N, CA, C and O atoms as CSV, one atom per row, in Angstrom:
chain,resi,resn,atom,element,x,y,z
A,1,MET,N,N,-184.348,-125.649,-50.910
A,1,MET,CA,C,-183.969,-125.943,-49.545
A,1,MET,C,C,-182.518,-125.530,-49.275
A,1,MET,O,O,-182.202,-124.997,-48.212
A,2,LYS,N,N,-181.629,-125.789,-50.267
A,2,LYS,CA,C,-180.230,-125.406,-50.090
A,2,LYS,C,C,-180.091,-123.892,-49.981
A,2,LYS,O,O,-179.285,-123.398,-49.193
A,3,ASN,N,N,-180.865,-123.158,-50.762
A,3,ASN,CA,C,-180.800,-121.704,-50.742
A,3,ASN,C,C,-181.224,-121.160,-49.380
A,3,ASN,O,O,-180.655,-120.173,-48.915
A,4,LEU,N,N,-182.207,-121.778,-48.733
A,4,LEU,CA,C,-182.686,-121.352,-47.430
A,4,LEU,C,C,-181.592,-121.538,-46.374
A,4,LEU,O,O,-181.431,-120.682,-45.504
A,5,LYS,N,N,-180.847,-122.629,-46.435
A,5,LYS,CA,C,-179.745,-122.870,-45.492
A,5,LYS,C,C,-178.651,-121.828,-45.662
A,5,LYS,O,O,-178.086,-121.366,-44.671
A,6,LYS,N,N,-178.348,-121.458,-46.870
A,6,LYS,CA,C,-177.313,-120.455,-47.121
A,6,LYS,C,C,-177.728,-119.088,-46.593
A,6,LYS,O,O,-176.878,-118.335,-46.116
A,7,LYS,N,N,-179.008,-118.749,-46.667
A,7,LYS,CA,C,-179.492,-117.461,-46.188
A,7,LYS,C,C,-179.348,-117.338,-44.670
A,7,LYS,O,O,-179.104,-116.241,-44.167
A,8,TRP,N,N,-179.491,-118.424,-43.943
A,8,TRP,CA,C,-179.444,-118.385,-42.479
A,8,TRP,C,C,-178.050,-118.607,-41.922
A,8,TRP,O,O,-177.787,-118.278,-40.766
A,9,LEU,N,N,-177.163,-119.153,-42.720
A,9,LEU,CA,C,-175.825,-119.488,-42.229
A,9,LEU,C,C,-175.039,-118.237,-41.817
A,9,LEU,O,O,-174.438,-118.230,-40.743
A,10,LEU,N,N,-175.026,-117.204,-42.618
A,10,LEU,CA,C,-174.261,-115.992,-42.310
A,10,LEU,C,C,-174.780,-115.270,-41.060
A,10,LEU,O,O,-173.964,-114.907,-40.212
A,11,PRO,N,N,-176.087,-115.040,-40.898
A,11,PRO,CA,C,-176.552,-114.401,-39.660
A,11,PRO,C,C,-176.278,-115.232,-38.404
A,11,PRO,O,O,-175.936,-114.673,-37.361
A,12,VAL,N,N,-176.419,-116.529,-38.486
A,12,VAL,CA,C,-176.146,-117.386,-37.328
A,12,VAL,C,C,-174.669,-117.326,-36.962
A,12,VAL,O,O,-174.333,-117.268,-35.779
A,13,MET,N,N,-173.796,-117.340,-37.937
A,13,MET,CA,C,-172.355,-117.239,-37.682
A,13,MET,C,C,-172.006,-115.875,-37.082
A,13,MET,O,O,-171.167,-115.791,-36.184
A,14,ALA,N,N,-172.643,-114.808,-37.572
A,14,ALA,CA,C,-172.376,-113.462,-37.050
A,14,ALA,C,C,-172.797,-113.355,-35.585
A,14,ALA,O,O,-172.084,-112.762,-34.775
A,15,ILE,N,N,-173.946,-113.925,-35.247
A,15,ILE,CA,C,-174.415,-113.896,-33.858
A,15,ILE,C,C,-173.483,-114.706,-32.967
A,15,ILE,O,O,-173.154,-114.279,-31.861
A,16,ALA,N,N,-173.061,-115.858,-33.436
A,16,ALA,CA,C,-172.145,-116.690,-32.648
A,16,ALA,C,C,-170.818,-115.973,-32.417
A,16,ALA,O,O,-170.259,-116.044,-31.323
A,17,LEU,N,N,-170.320,-115.296,-33.422
A,17,LEU,CA,C,-169.076,-114.544,-33.293
A,17,LEU,C,C,-169.240,-113.376,-32.317
A,17,LEU,O,O,-168.335,-113.099,-31.529
A,18,ALA,N,N,-170.377,-112.697,-32.362
A,18,ALA,CA,C,-170.626,-111.574,-31.459
A,18,ALA,C,C,-170.721,-112.035,-30.007
A,18,ALA,O,O,-170.171,-111.388,-29.116
A,19,VAL,N,N,-171.406,-113.136,-29.765
A,19,VAL,CA,C,-171.534,-113.656,-28.405
A,19,VAL,C,C,-170.170,-114.106,-27.883
A,19,VAL,O,O,-169.825,-113.822,-26.736
A,20,GLY,N,N,-169.405,-114.794,-28.697
A,20,GLY,CA,C,-168.056,-115.224,-28.292
A,20,GLY,C,C,-167.146,-114.046,-28.008
A,20,GLY,O,O,-166.368,-114.073,-27.055
A,21,GLY,N,N,-167.239,-113.009,-28.831
A,21,GLY,CA,C,-166.435,-111.807,-28.614
A,21,GLY,C,C,-166.819,-111.078,-27.331
A,21,GLY,O,O,-165.957,-110.526,-26.647
A,22,ALA,N,N,-168.097,-111.076,-27.007
A,22,ALA,CA,C,-168.548,-110.420,-25.779
A,22,ALA,C,C,-167.990,-111.126,-24.550
A,22,ALA,O,O,-167.556,-110.472,-23.602
A,23,PHE,N,N,-167.999,-112.447,-24.561
A,23,PHE,CA,C,-167.451,-113.182,-23.425
A,23,PHE,C,C,-165.935,-113.002,-23.323
A,23,PHE,O,O,-165.404,-112.900,-22.217
A,24,ALA,N,N,-165.246,-112.962,-24.432
A,24,ALA,CA,C,-163.793,-112.776,-24.420
A,24,ALA,C,C,-163.430,-111.389,-23.907
A,24,ALA,O,O,-162.461,-111.250,-23.160
A,25,THR,N,N,-164.173,-110.372,-24.284
A,25,THR,CA,C,-163.910,-109.009,-23.828
A,25,THR,C,C,-164.162,-108.880,-22.335
A,25,THR,O,O,-163.395,-108.214,-21.640
A,26,ASN,N,N,-165.210,-109.498,-21.831
A,26,ASN,CA,C,-165.529,-109.445,-20.410
A,26,ASN,C,C,-164.436,-110.122,-19.588
A,26,ASN,O,O,-164.103,-109.639,-18.505
A,27,ALA,N,N,-163.873,-111.220,-20.067
A,27,ALA,CA,C,-162.802,-111.904,-19.352
A,27,ALA,C,C,-161.550,-111.031,-19.296
A,27,ALA,O,O,-160.849,-111.028,-18.283
A,28,ALA,N,N,-161.262,-110.303,-20.349
A,28,ALA,CA,C,-160.083,-109.432,-20.361
A,28,ALA,C,C,-160.248,-108.289,-19.366
A,28,ALA,O,O,-159.277,-107.898,-18.718
A,29,LYS,N,N,-161.446,-107.749,-19.232
A,29,LYS,CA,C,-161.686,-106.675,-18.279
A,29,LYS,C,C,-161.506,-107.162,-16.850
A,29,LYS,O,O,-160.975,-106.429,-16.016
A,30,ALA,N,N,-161.931,-108.363,-16.554
A,30,ALA,CA,C,-161.792,-108.893,-15.200
A,30,ALA,C,C,-160.327,-109.071,-14.842
A,30,ALA,O,O,-159.944,-108.846,-13.694
A,31,ASP,N,N,-159.503,-109.470,-15.798
A,31,ASP,CA,C,-158.089,-109.675,-15.524
A,31,ASP,C,C,-157.352,-108.363,-15.272
A,31,ASP,O,O,-156.404,-108.332,-14.486
A,32,SER,N,N,-157.768,-107.288,-15.920
A,32,SER,CA,C,-157.057,-106.034,-15.766
A,32,SER,C,C,-157.295,-105.368,-14.420
A,32,SER,O,O,-156.554,-104.460,-14.046
A,33,SER,N,N,-158.311,-105.798,-13.687
A,33,SER,CA,C,-158.592,-105.171,-12.404
A,33,SER,C,C,-157.882,-105.859,-11.244
A,33,SER,O,O,-158.142,-105.536,-10.085
A,34,LEU,N,N,-157.007,-106.786,-11.534
A,34,LEU,CA,C,-156.295,-107.473,-10.467
A,34,LEU,C,C,-155.409,-106.498,-9.704
A,34,LEU,O,O,-154.846,-105.566,-10.279
A,35,SER,N,N,-155.298,-106.726,-8.429
A,35,SER,CA,C,-154.456,-105.857,-7.611
A,35,SER,C,C,-153.088,-106.489,-7.417
A,35,SER,O,O,-152.900,-107.682,-7.653
A,36,THR,N,N,-152.153,-105.687,-6.991
A,36,THR,CA,C,-150.806,-106.150,-6.724
A,36,THR,C,C,-150.375,-105.611,-5.360
A,36,THR,O,O,-150.968,-104.667,-4.839
A,37,ILE,N,N,-149.368,-106.204,-4.808
A,37,ILE,CA,C,-148.876,-105.780,-3.502
A,37,ILE,C,C,-147.797,-104.722,-3.694
A,37,ILE,O,O,-146.827,-104.926,-4.424
A,38,GLY,N,N,-147.984,-103.592,-3.025
A,38,GLY,CA,C,-146.981,-102.540,-2.988
A,38,GLY,C,C,-146.381,-102.492,-1.591
A,38,GLY,O,O,-146.919,-103.092,-0.660
A,39,TYR,N,N,-145.282,-101.790,-1.442
A,39,TYR,CA,C,-144.599,-101.742,-0.150
A,39,TYR,C,C,-144.317,-100.298,0.251
A,39,TYR,O,O,-143.839,-99.493,-0.549
A,40,LEU,N,N,-144.621,-99.996,1.498
A,40,LEU,CA,C,-144.311,-98.695,2.080
A,40,LEU,C,C,-142.994,-98.793,2.828
A,40,LEU,O,O,-142.609,-99.872,3.279
A,41,SER,N,N,-142.317,-97.692,2.957
A,41,SER,CA,C,-141.091,-97.639,3.759
A,41,SER,C,C,-141.417,-96.922,5.065
A,41,SER,O,O,-141.231,-95.710,5.179
A,42,VAL,N,N,-141.906,-97.682,6.052
A,42,VAL,CA,C,-142.300,-97.095,7.332
A,42,VAL,C,C,-141.104,-97.043,8.274
A,42,VAL,O,O,-140.701,-95.960,8.697
A,43,HIS,N,N,-140.532,-98.193,8.610
A,43,HIS,CA,C,-139.361,-98.248,9.493
A,43,HIS,C,C,-138.072,-98.526,8.713
A,43,HIS,O,O,-136.998,-98.033,9.056
A,44,ARG,N,N,-138.212,-99.324,7.662
A,44,ARG,CA,C,-137.097,-99.662,6.776
A,44,ARG,C,C,-137.608,-99.589,5.347
A,44,ARG,O,O,-138.822,-99.539,5.149
A,45,PRO,N,N,-136.747,-99.581,4.349
A,45,PRO,CA,C,-137.232,-99.601,2.963
A,45,PRO,C,C,-138.029,-100.880,2.678
A,45,PRO,O,O,-137.584,-101.984,2.992
A,46,CYS,N,N,-139.168,-100.717,2.101
A,46,CYS,CA,C,-140.032,-101.835,1.659
A,46,CYS,C,C,-140.419,-102.773,2.799
A,46,CYS,O,O,-140.324,-103.990,2.637
A,47,ASP,N,N,-140.848,-102.256,3.935
A,47,ASP,CA,C,-141.140,-103.152,5.055
A,47,ASP,C,C,-142.626,-103.389,5.320
A,47,ASP,O,O,-142.960,-104.313,6.061
A,48,THR,N,N,-143.533,-102.593,4.746
A,48,THR,CA,C,-144.949,-102.726,5.042
A,48,THR,C,C,-145.748,-102.959,3.760
A,48,THR,O,O,-145.834,-102.056,2.928
A,49,PRO,N,N,-146.341,-104.161,3.575
A,49,PRO,CA,C,-147.116,-104.441,2.361
A,49,PRO,C,C,-148.498,-103.785,2.395
A,49,PRO,O,O,-149.149,-103.743,3.439
A,50,VAL,N,N,-148.935,-103.276,1.248
A,50,VAL,CA,C,-150.266,-102.690,1.067
A,50,VAL,C,C,-150.793,-103.110,-0.303
A,50,VAL,O,O,-150.023,-103.568,-1.147
A,51,THR,N,N,-152.094,-102.959,-0.529
A,51,THR,CA,C,-152.702,-103.339,-1.802
A,51,THR,C,C,-152.706,-102.148,-2.750
A,51,THR,O,O,-153.202,-101.073,-2.414
A,52,CYS,N,N,-152.148,-102.352,-3.934
A,52,CYS,CA,C,-152.144,-101.346,-4.995
A,52,CYS,C,C,-152.676,-102.000,-6.262
A,52,CYS,O,O,-153.031,-103.179,-6.244
A,53,GLY,N,N,-152.735,-101.261,-7.351
A,53,GLY,CA,C,-153.219,-101.795,-8.615
A,53,GLY,C,C,-152.161,-101.738,-9.695
A,53,GLY,O,O,-151.118,-101.104,-9.534
A,54,GLU,N,N,-152.447,-102.417,-10.809
A,54,GLU,CA,C,-151.566,-102.401,-11.975
A,54,GLU,C,C,-151.997,-101.334,-12.974
A,54,GLU,O,O,-151.227,-100.965,-13.862
A,55,THR,N,N,-153.230,-100.834,-12.833
A,55,THR,CA,C,-153.751,-99.800,-13.731
A,55,THR,C,C,-154.471,-98.742,-12.916
A,55,THR,O,O,-154.743,-98.946,-11.733
A,56,GLY,N,N,-154.775,-97.641,-13.525
A,56,GLY,CA,C,-155.494,-96.563,-12.847
A,56,GLY,C,C,-154.650,-95.301,-12.805
A,56,GLY,O,O,-153.841,-95.050,-13.698
A,57,LEU,N,N,-154.846,-94.512,-11.761
A,57,LEU,CA,C,-154.092,-93.274,-11.600
A,57,LEU,C,C,-152.725,-93.562,-11.005
A,57,LEU,O,O,-152.630,-94.359,-10.072
A,58,PRO,N,N,-151.658,-92.940,-11.509
A,58,PRO,CA,C,-150.325,-93.195,-10.960
A,58,PRO,C,C,-150.230,-92.761,-9.499
A,58,PRO,O,O,-150.874,-91.797,-9.084
A,59,GLY,N,N,-149.447,-93.460,-8.752
A,59,GLY,CA,C,-149.176,-93.109,-7.373
A,59,GLY,C,C,-150.082,-93.804,-6.385
A,59,GLY,O,O,-151.147,-93.282,-6.056
A,60,CYS,N,N,-149.693,-94.954,-5.909
A,60,CYS,CA,C,-150.443,-95.680,-4.883
A,60,CYS,C,C,-150.056,-95.071,-3.536
A,60,CYS,O,O,-149.079,-95.492,-2.917
A,61,THR,N,N,-150.824,-94.084,-3.088
A,61,THR,CA,C,-150.494,-93.402,-1.840
A,61,THR,C,C,-151.392,-93.888,-0.715
A,61,THR,O,O,-152.573,-94.166,-0.927
A,62,ILE,N,N,-150.832,-93.988,0.471
A,62,ILE,CA,C,-151.562,-94.363,1.675
A,62,ILE,C,C,-151.519,-93.150,2.600
A,62,ILE,O,O,-150.444,-92.659,2.943
A,63,SER,N,N,-152.681,-92.677,2.994
A,63,SER,CA,C,-152.780,-91.469,3.792
A,63,SER,C,C,-151.921,-91.540,5.051
A,63,SER,O,O,-152.060,-92.467,5.849
A,64,GLY,N,N,-151.047,-90.578,5.226
A,64,GLY,CA,C,-150.184,-90.505,6.399
A,64,GLY,C,C,-148.883,-91.266,6.283
A,64,GLY,O,O,-147.995,-91.101,7.119
A,65,PHE,N,N,-148.750,-92.109,5.245
A,65,PHE,CA,C,-147.539,-92.924,5.104
A,65,PHE,C,C,-146.765,-92.645,3.832
A,65,PHE,O,O,-145.583,-92.982,3.753
A,66,GLY,N,N,-147.393,-92.041,2.833
A,66,GLY,CA,C,-146.698,-91.742,1.591
A,66,GLY,C,C,-147.037,-92.710,0.486
A,66,GLY,O,O,-148.088,-93.349,0.509
A,67,GLU,N,N,-146.148,-92.819,-0.483
A,67,GLU,CA,C,-146.383,-93.609,-1.681
A,67,GLU,C,C,-145.789,-95.003,-1.545
A,67,GLU,O,O,-144.687,-95.183,-1.028
A,68,ALA,N,N,-146.554,-95.991,-2.028
A,68,ALA,CA,C,-146.085,-97.380,-2.030
A,68,ALA,C,C,-145.475,-97.691,-3.393
A,68,ALA,O,O,-145.923,-97.167,-4.413
A,69,PHE,N,N,-144.462,-98.536,-3.409
A,69,PHE,CA,C,-143.765,-98.903,-4.642
A,69,PHE,C,C,-143.690,-100.416,-4.764
A,69,PHE,O,O,-143.897,-101.139,-3.790
A,70,GLY,N,N,-143.390,-100.890,-5.978
A,70,GLY,CA,C,-143.165,-102.306,-6.206
A,70,GLY,C,C,-141.798,-102.705,-5.672
A,70,GLY,O,O,-140.914,-101.860,-5.534
A,71,MET,N,N,-141.620,-103.981,-5.371
A,71,MET,CA,C,-140.402,-104.474,-4.736
A,71,MET,C,C,-139.175,-104.418,-5.668
A,71,MET,O,O,-138.041,-104.413,-5.190
A,72,GLU,N,N,-139.395,-104.377,-6.980
A,72,GLU,CA,C,-138.266,-104.407,-7.914
A,72,GLU,C,C,-137.359,-103.189,-7.763
A,72,GLU,O,O,-137.830,-102.095,-7.454
A,73,ASN,N,N,-136.094,-103.374,-7.975
A,73,ASN,CA,C,-135.088,-102.302,-7.954
A,73,ASN,C,C,-135.124,-101.477,-6.666
A,73,ASN,O,O,-135.123,-100.247,-6.702
A,74,ASN,N,N,-135.154,-102.157,-5.559
A,74,ASN,CA,C,-135.109,-101.507,-4.244
A,74,ASN,C,C,-136.282,-100.540,-4.041
A,74,ASN,O,O,-136.102,-99.387,-3.649
A,75,CYS,N,N,-137.469,-101.039,-4.316
A,75,CYS,CA,C,-138.723,-100.268,-4.129
A,75,CYS,C,C,-138.757,-98.991,-4.958
A,75,CYS,O,O,-138.949,-97.908,-4.407
A,76,THR,N,N,-138.573,-99.097,-6.264
A,76,THR,CA,C,-138.636,-97.912,-7.116
A,76,THR,C,C,-139.706,-98.010,-8.204
A,76,THR,O,O,-139.977,-97.007,-8.863
A,77,ARG,N,N,-140.324,-99.171,-8.422
A,77,ARG,CA,C,-141.332,-99.322,-9.487
A,77,ARG,C,C,-142.624,-98.622,-9.054
A,77,ARG,O,O,-143.171,-98.929,-7.995
A,78,VAL,N,N,-143.100,-97.703,-9.852
A,78,VAL,CA,C,-144.318,-96.944,-9.556
A,78,VAL,C,C,-145.537,-97.863,-9.710
A,78,VAL,O,O,-145.668,-98.574,-10.705
A,79,LEU,N,N,-146.416,-97.836,-8.719
A,79,LEU,CA,C,-147.669,-98.568,-8.782
A,79,LEU,C,C,-148.817,-97.581,-8.924
A,79,LEU,O,O,-148.601,-96.370,-8.966
A,80,PHE,N,N,-150.030,-98.096,-8.998
A,80,PHE,CA,C,-151.196,-97.265,-9.270
A,80,PHE,C,C,-152.228,-97.389,-8.171
A,80,PHE,O,O,-152.251,-98.375,-7.434
A,81,LYS,N,N,-153.091,-96.374,-8.063
A,81,LYS,CA,C,-154.200,-96.436,-7.113
A,81,LYS,C,C,-155.158,-97.513,-7.585
A,81,LYS,O,O,-155.479,-97.575,-8.772
A,82,PRO,N,N,-155.624,-98.365,-6.677
A,82,PRO,CA,C,-156.568,-99.411,-7.107
A,82,PRO,C,C,-157.860,-98.809,-7.612
A,82,PRO,O,O,-158.315,-97.776,-7.121
A,83,ASN,N,N,-158.456,-99.479,-8.614
A,83,ASN,CA,C,-159.717,-98.995,-9.193
A,83,ASN,C,C,-160.874,-99.411,-8.335
A,83,ASN,O,O,-162.022,-99.100,-8.654
């Protein structure tokens, strides 16, 4: 009976670890898709807020208005196109 318990313990632990890892990986992916607020310089520097991303292709551009930047260092932080 003891030998039977030992045979099943390792596969059950492996499955539990795999399921836990899958949920942890999915939570990390959801966090990386969060958007951030970028600012366009329409009338003054950093006066118009728009939605940009933290990851993706560089250059959060808005058609007809140019590129949006993060508020840090007088609107110079490069943001990304939202995914």
